[in-house]
C-alpha positions as CSV (number, residue, x, y, z in Angstrom):
1,X,44.3,23.7,-55.2
2,X,43.4,20.3,-56.1
3,X,40.3,19.2,-57.6
4,X,38.7,16.2,-56.6
5,X,37.9,13.9,-59.5
6,X,34.0,13.4,-60.5
7,X,34.4,9.6,-59.5
8,X,35.7,10.4,-55.5
9,X,32.5,11.6,-54.2
10,X,30.5,8.4,-55.8
11,X,33.5,6.2,-54.4
12,X,33.1,7.6,-51.0
13,X,29.2,7.4,-51.1
14,X,29.5,3.7,-52.2
15,X,31.9,3.3,-49.2
16,X,29.6,4.6,-47.1
17,X,26.6,2.2,-48.4
18,X,28.9,-0.7,-48.0
19,X,29.4,0.2,-44.3
20,X,25.3,0.7,-43.6
21,X,24.8,-2.8,-45.6
22,X,27.3,-4.6,-43.8
23,X,25.9,-3.3,-40.5
24,X,22.6,-4.0,-41.4
25,X,23.3,-7.7,-42.4
26,X,25.1,-8.7,-39.4
27,X,22.7,-10.4,-37.4
28,X,22.1,-12.6,-40.8
29,X,25.6,-13.1,-41.9
30,X,27.2,-16.7,-41.5
31,X,30.3,-18.1,-43.2
32,X,27.9,-18.4,-46.5
33,X,28.9,-14.9,-47.7
34,X,32.5,-16.0,-47.5
35,X,31.8,-18.4,-50.2
36,X,30.6,-15.4,-52.5
37,X,34.1,-13.8,-52.9
38,X,32.7,-10.5,-52.5
39,X,36.2,-8.9,-52.0
40,X,36.6,-9.7,-55.5
41,X,33.7,-7.2,-56.7
42,X,33.5,-3.6,-57.5
43,X,32.1,-2.2,-54.2
44,X,29.0,-0.9,-56.4
45,X,28.5,-4.5,-57.6
46,X,28.8,-5.5,-53.9
47,X,26.4,-3.2,-52.5
48,X,23.9,-4.5,-55.1
49,X,24.6,-8.0,-53.7
50,X,24.5,-6.8,-50.3
51,X,21.0,-5.0,-50.7
52,X,19.7,-8.3,-52.5
53,X,20.6,-10.4,-49.3
54,X,19.2,-7.8,-47.1
55,X,15.7,-7.6,-48.9
56,X,15.7,-11.2,-48.8
57,X,16.2,-11.4,-45.4
58,X,13.6,-8.9,-44.5
59,X,11.1,-10.1,-47.1
60,X,7.7,-11.3,-45.9
61,X,6.7,-14.9,-46.8
62,X,3.3,-14.5,-48.4
63,X,1.1,-17.2,-50.8
64,X,1.8,-15.4,-54.3
65,X,-2.2,-14.8,-54.2
66,X,-1.4,-12.3,-51.4
67,X,1.1,-10.3,-53.3
68,X,-1.9,-8.5,-54.8
69,X,-4.1,-5.9,-53.7
70,X,-6.6,-7.1,-53.5
71,X,-5.8,-10.8,-53.3
72,X,-5.8,-12.2,-56.6
73,X,-8.7,-14.9,-56.7
74,X,-9.4,-16.6,-60.0
75,X,-12.6,-18.4,-61.1
76,X,-12.3,-22.3,-60.3
77,X,-11.0,-23.2,-63.8
78,X,-14.2,-25.8,-64.2
79,X,-16.4,-22.7,-64.3
80,X,-15.1,-21.2,-67.4
81,X,-15.6,-22.4,-70.8
82,X,-12.6,-22.2,-73.5
83,X,-12.7,-18.7,-74.4
84,X,-13.5,-17.4,-71.0
85,X,-10.4,-19.4,-69.7
86,X,-8.0,-18.4,-72.2
87,X,-9.0,-14.8,-71.4
88,X,-8.8,-15.3,-67.6
89,X,-5.4,-16.9,-68.4
90,X,-4.1,-14.1,-70.1
91,X,-5.0,-11.4,-67.8
92,X,-3.5,-13.5,-64.8
93,X,-0.2,-14.0,-66.8
94,X,-0.2,-10.5,-67.3
95,X,-1.0,-9.7,-63.5
96,X,1.9,-11.9,-62.3
97,X,4.4,-10.4,-64.5
98,X,3.3,-7.0,-63.4
99,X,4.1,-8.5,-59.7
100,X,7.6,-9.3,-61.5
101,X,6.7,-13.3,-61.6
102,X,7.6,-15.1,-64.8
103,X,6.3,-18.7,-65.8
104,X,9.0,-20.6,-67.7
105,X,8.4,-23.7,-69.8
106,X,4.8,-23.3,-70.6
107,X,4.5,-24.6,-73.6
108,X,3.9,-28.1,-73.3
109,X,0.9,-27.3,-71.5
110,X,-2.5,-26.3,-72.5
111,X,-4.6,-23.1,-71.6
112,X,-6.5,-25.2,-69.4
113,X,-3.4,-27.2,-67.7
114,X,-1.6,-23.7,-67.6
115,X,-4.7,-22.2,-66.0
116,X,-5.0,-25.2,-63.2
117,X,-1.4,-25.4,-62.5
118,X,-1.4,-21.2,-61.8
119,X,-5.1,-22.2,-59.8
120,X,-3.5,-24.6,-57.9
121,X,0.2,-24.5,-57.6
122,X,1.5,-21.2,-58.1
123,X,-1.3,-18.9,-56.4
124,X,-1.3,-20.9,-53.0
125,X,2.2,-21.0,-52.9
126,X,4.2,-19.3,-49.9
127,X,7.1,-17.0,-51.6
128,X,9.4,-14.5,-50.5
129,X,8.2,-11.1,-51.7
130,X,11.6,-9.1,-52.6
131,X,10.7,-5.8,-53.4
132,X,13.9,-5.0,-55.8
133,X,13.3,-3.6,-59.6
134,X,15.8,-6.2,-60.9
135,X,14.0,-9.3,-59.0
136,X,11.9,-11.7,-60.9
137,X,10.6,-14.5,-59.5
138,X,10.8,-17.3,-61.7
139,X,8.5,-20.2,-62.3
140,X,9.4,-23.2,-63.7
141,X,6.0,-24.6,-65.2
142,X,7.7,-27.9,-66.0
143,X,9.0,-30.2,-63.1
144,X,12.0,-31.3,-65.3
145,X,13.0,-34.0,-62.6
146,X,9.7,-35.8,-62.8
147,X,9.3,-34.8,-66.1
148,X,12.4,-34.9,-68.1
149,X,10.7,-36.5,-71.4
150,X,9.0,-33.7,-71.8
151,X,11.9,-31.3,-71.3
152,X,14.2,-33.4,-73.3
153,X,11.6,-33.1,-76.1
154,X,10.5,-29.9,-76.0
155,X,12.8,-27.4,-74.5
156,X,16.4,-28.8,-74.4
157,X,18.9,-27.9,-76.8
158,X,20.7,-30.2,-78.9
159,X,23.6,-29.8,-76.7
160,X,21.6,-30.5,-73.2
161,X,20.3,-33.5,-75.3
162,X,23.7,-34.9,-76.6
163,X,24.8,-34.3,-73.1
164,X,22.1,-36.5,-71.1
165,X,22.6,-39.2,-73.8
166,X,26.2,-39.4,-72.8
167,X,25.4,-39.6,-69.3
168,X,22.6,-41.9,-69.2
169,X,23.6,-44.1,-72.2
170,X,19.3,-44.1,-72.6
171,X,17.4,-43.4,-76.0
172,X,16.2,-39.8,-76.8
173,X,12.5,-39.0,-77.0
174,X,12.1,-37.1,-80.5
175,X,12.8,-33.3,-80.4
176,X,9.4,-31.9,-81.1
177,X,7.9,-28.5,-81.5
178,X,5.9,-27.1,-78.5
179,X,2.3,-27.9,-78.9
180,X,1.1,-24.8,-77.5
181,X,3.5,-22.0,-78.3
182,X,3.0,-18.7,-76.1
183,X,4.9,-15.7,-76.1
184,X,5.0,-14.9,-72.7
185,X,6.1,-11.6,-71.1
186,X,9.7,-11.4,-70.3
187,X,12.0,-9.0,-68.2
188,X,13.8,-6.9,-70.5
189,X,17.7,-7.9,-69.7
């Protein structure tokens, strides 16, 4: 009698899951799937990728404020003094993180500027709410295309700064420490 190896049932389960995921994705598949090269992935990795694609296709598009129950509504920025705004800002940052929303590049913004960005731009923004444990929405709080100087000044590495200067032949702004350093919540990698 030959004993099956411990990995065979898992392999069979992965292949069955793969078939189910491919069937469920069939209505959504186009040539972009061929560009990924999933044939070169281990089946478990391919399944994770296919599951994320399926979650993307099925995810509702909601204003970020509606990702919360009850809906996240903030006081108008002008109604808060400095201390109140600081407290509400950090409560909001932590609530966003609890819904897997990470704010990136915030250290060039004062508390009031960041709060206004969340209030005015982030919370009303319609985004796909993908319910996967490893999925985080990263919100870039610096539009580098329109604010290249701040990116070069506060966030770009020396290598990125040098590459930019080589490509543009323009003078670099001085590298500076961020004016509003924050320890933002981050997902563990």
